[in-house]
N, C-alpha and C positions, 0 to 999 in steps of 0.2 A: 362634676357635678361640684356646684357650686356655694358655699357655705356663706349661710341666712346668720346673721348674730339678734339673737331675741330681744331687742332694747326697750321694749315696753311690760315687760312683767315684772318688775320691781316691788307691784306690792300685796307680799305675802304676808305682812306685817295687819293691812288690811284687812285681808279679807277671810283671816284669823279671827280674829277681834267681830267682823259680823258676825262669825259661821258661827262663835261662839254666845253670842246675844241671840242667834235667830235656835238657836239649842236651850239656852238658860229660858225663853220664850216658849218653845215648844216643850219644855216641862214643865213651868205654870203651866198652858193649856191643859197638860195632863192632866193635873189635882185639878182643876176646875169643870174639864168634861167628864172626872169620875163624882164629880160633887155634886153635877144637874141632873147623871145617870142616878144617883142615890134619892135625889128629890123628884123621882118621875121624867128627868124633861128629858128633850132630843139630845142624842148623843154625837150629834156634826162636830163639837167640838174637842171632843179626846180621841177622834178617829182622824181627825188631819192633823193633832199632836202627832200622836203613834204615828204618820206617814211621815213627818216632818224628823222625827226623834230616828226614824229607820234608816232614812239616807240622806241625813243630816251630815253622815261621818264623809259620804263620799270625797265635797269641797273637799277636805283637808289632805286630803292622798295625793290632791295637788301642788303642794309646798314645798318646794326646796331652799335647801338653804345649800351655798356655794361662800368657799374661804378663797381671797385670793391668790390669782395664777390656778386657779384652775375654770372647769368647764362643764359643760352638760348637754352630750346631742340627744336629741329628743325627736318623735317618731310617733306619728298617731294613727296606725290602724295598719303600719309596715312602710307609709308617707311620712318621708323629712321635711320637719315642720320646721327647724331652724335648732340654734344652740347660746345657749346659756353661756353669759363668760363676765367674771366679774365677781368680788364677792358682794353678798347681800342676800335678804330675802326677798324668792322669789312664789311667785303659783302662776301655774299654766295648768294646761285641761287634762283632769284627774285619771284620762283615758292614757295620756301619752305615757311611754316608756324610755327608758335611758338604756342608750345601747354605746356598749364598751368591749369589742371582739379579744383587746386584750388585755383584758382586768385581771385573769388567774397567772398572763405570762409572767416570770421573773427574767429579767436579766443582772447580771453582774453587775455589782456596783452602781446601779442603778438610783436614783432617787426615790423609783415608784415602788420600791420590796414592800417598803412597809407603808407608804402612805395612804395606798389606797384599800386598804383594808380596813374593814369597819366590824365590831365585835356583835353577836346574837346569841341569845339566852336561849338554850333549849327549857323543855319539859325536867328534865333530872337538874337543871344547874350548873349544865355544863357549857363555858363559853366556844364556840364555834366560828372563828373567823373567815366571815364569810368576802369576798371581795366587790368592791364598791365599783359602781358603773363611771364615776367621775372621772375626766381623763385629766392631766397634769400638764398643764401650762409651762412650767420649771424647765428651766435649766438641766436634761441629766447625765448621767458619764453610764456609757459605755464600755465595758472591757472584756473584750471576750476571749477565751482562753490564747496563748502563743498557738500561732501554727508554724510547720517544717514544707519553706519553703525552698526551689532552688534558684539562684539569682541567675541573673545572664548568664555566666561561666559554666553554670551546672554547680555550683559546689551550695551543697544542703546550708541552709540556714535558720534558726529558730529568731522569731520577730513575733511580740504582740504589740498591738498600739489602744490609746486609750482616744473614745472619741465621746466627743461634747454634742447635746443634742436636746433640738423643741420641736413640739410640733408650735405648727403656726398656722395649720388650717385642718380642723376637727375635721370639715366635713370628708375630706380628699382622705385621712386615714383611719379612719371609720369604713370607707363605702367605699375605696380605690383598693382598697387592699385589704387581703384573707384579715391578717393579724401583723398590725402595723411595727410591731417592737421584733415579731421572728423574721418580719420582712428586714428591717434595720438590721439585724443582725446578720443574715445570709449576705448581704447588700455590703455591709465591711469586711467579712472575709473574704467574698467575689474581688472589692477592689482589691482590695491589699496585694495577693496572690499578682491581681493585673500589673502592680506597680512596680512591687519589690522585683518581678524577674521583668525588670527594663536597666538595672543598677547590681553589676561587682558590689559584694560586700566589701571590697577596697578598692582604691584608684588600679587599674589595670589598661594597659596599654590600646589600644585604634577600637576603644569601647565608646559605641556614639548614644549619648541616655536622651538624652533631648530631639534624636530626630530628626536634626538641620542636614546629616550626610556628613558631620564633622564630630570627630575624635574628642572627648574631651574627660576631665576629669573628676566626673561625678558620681560618686559612692554613699552605701550607704549608710557608712560609717561617717563618709565628711560630710556630705549634704544633707542633713539625719530635716533639714529646717524644709528645703526644697524637693524631698520623699514626703516629707506629713505634707505638705500643701498639698502638693499631688494627690496624692491620695483624700484628703478632701473635698478635692475637687469632684475628684473619680466618684466620690460614695452622693457629693450633693447631685449629680448626672442624674445616678440610679435615684433616688428616694423623691426627687421632686414631686412625680406623682402623689406619693403617700403623704404630704402635706408638711413633710419633714424639715428644717432648714441646722446642717450639720454645723456648726460652732467654731468645732476645731477637732484638730485630730493630729493625734502627738505618739508619737515610739515610746514605748514605753521598756522592753527590753528585745535585745539585738547580740547574739553573738550566732556562731559556728554551732550546726548542728555536732552531735555528740559523738558521730562515728569519726567526726575530722577538725576534730575540736585540735586533738593531741599532733595533730599532723599538721594544722593551720600555724598554733603554736611555735614549734618547734621552726617553722620557714622565718615566720615576726622575727624571732631571736635570730637563726643565721645574719636577716639581713637587717637588724640591729649589731652586728656582731662586725658586720660587712661594714654598714656606713662608719660604726667608728673607730675599726683599723683607720681607711680611708683620713678619719680624721686629724688622726697619729701619726701616720704618714707623711700628710699633708705638714703639719706642721715639725714636726722632726728635720725633714727635707731642708725647711726652712733653716731652722738652729744650725745646721751642719755649714746652709750655708753664709748663714750671717757672720759666725764660729772665724770661718776662713775667712770671709774679706776682713776681720775685726783683725786678726793674726797678723795677715799678710799689709794693711793699711800702717801700724802699730811696728811691724818689723820686729814681730816679738822672736819669731821664731823663721829661718828659711826652712822652704819643706817640699820636697821634688816629688815629682807626681805620686812614686813609689808611697812614702809616705802619708802625701794627701789623703790616698785609695783606704789606704791601713786604719788612717784618723776618720774617715768615714765609716766607712765598716765597724769602726765600735765604735764610735755614738750612735749611728741608728742602733747596733745591738743595744746599748743600754736604752737609747730614748723609744723606742718601739716594744719592747723586750715587757709581758707583763709578771716581772719579779724585780725586785730590790739588784743591781749587778753584787758581783762578786768581782772586787778590784784584784789585777793581774799584777806587780811587779815584775816590766825585765830589766833584769839587770847587762843583758848584752848587749848586741848589736842587731841590727834588721838585716844588716850585709854579711 
């Protein structure tokens, strides 16, 4: 389906003024025709004026008003005739009907939730919201519910994304898919699952996330920009047939699933403790070496191997301990 832009229909004001003028003339003709009938003259003016009054309202049904970044897809007796785009006052065939199969569909945090609704008053005075057939061309946001997906290591992960999108081809959006909003939402969920299954939550050894056969350090937590771009490309490939452009995709929430979150937290804490201890030990050994070298260089004291071992042991205990050292004064000898 190829989009057809109707560019020569922006004459709504002219049609409105001409139609109102014709109706005014018809009313005048009805009055004059009634006078002629009362005078016993022919009634052709009255009949013609009444006919014009009865059908004169039909052209008014072809008037259309569009605001900036709005479009209207028109069909005539089931055949697609074109799309109105851009702000203005238009006039089209009064028998044309607008088509928007997704008019009643609501998307989470999407700009079309309230903008595509118009109010109609009923007989009892209650205002009822009716879906508008206009299609928004603005950039909108889709924020689907968080999903629980297993990463490449089999760990369940909860992840949520926000997708900004807009319609670039109204004909494809309306006629190529049944409901372009639901179609977009489902494709976002599917693409998200496909991409998340490639990556581990955190950096893991022997994992290839790029498909080149070489292990890399890609992860959901550390490579969020790369993951988001791959998600955007995956969604774009799926929604091209619906005339939708994916502007951006961003990860809004990422965490381990609740059933393993506590265990993974302990694992991360243990890893952090081990890294901290390594740093403390490396620093303590360097300080001990420096102390022994300074003592030997300055000739402060001559230490044999046994005394050096005792000194090293004491210094390591003091430097590596997680509590303040309690000094013990030795009044005797080591021998």
